[in-house]
C-alpha positions, 0 to 999 in steps of 0.5 A: 669169189669164195661162195661160188666154189663153196657150192660148186658153182663153176659157171658163177666162178668163171664169170667172177674170174672173167670180170677180174675177181681176185683168185687169192682173196681170202674169207674170214678163216683165211681160205682162198676159193681154191682151198674151199673148192678142194675142201668141198671137192669140186673138181670142175671148179678146181680145173677152172681156177687152175686154168685161170692162173691159180697156183697149186699152192695157196699164198701161205704155201700150203701144198695142194697135195694134202689129203683132202686135195688128193681125194678131190683130185682123184675125183677128176681134177688134174693137178700139176706136180 
């Protein structure tokens, strides 16, 4: 689930979600697919994750409204406050 958001592969991420991929799965650095999409600024992937139940906080309570997320969100992703 981490690789699709890394490269902005929204369709692949959608297929993974459709087939039950865990949204909160973490890579070796502890990042979720959501945080990877934020970091690499893929607003379409962010929208997909949010639409499918991703919360605007990761499991460690890091708020989405940090500077990289704000930059990405201004590129098109709408994030709940």
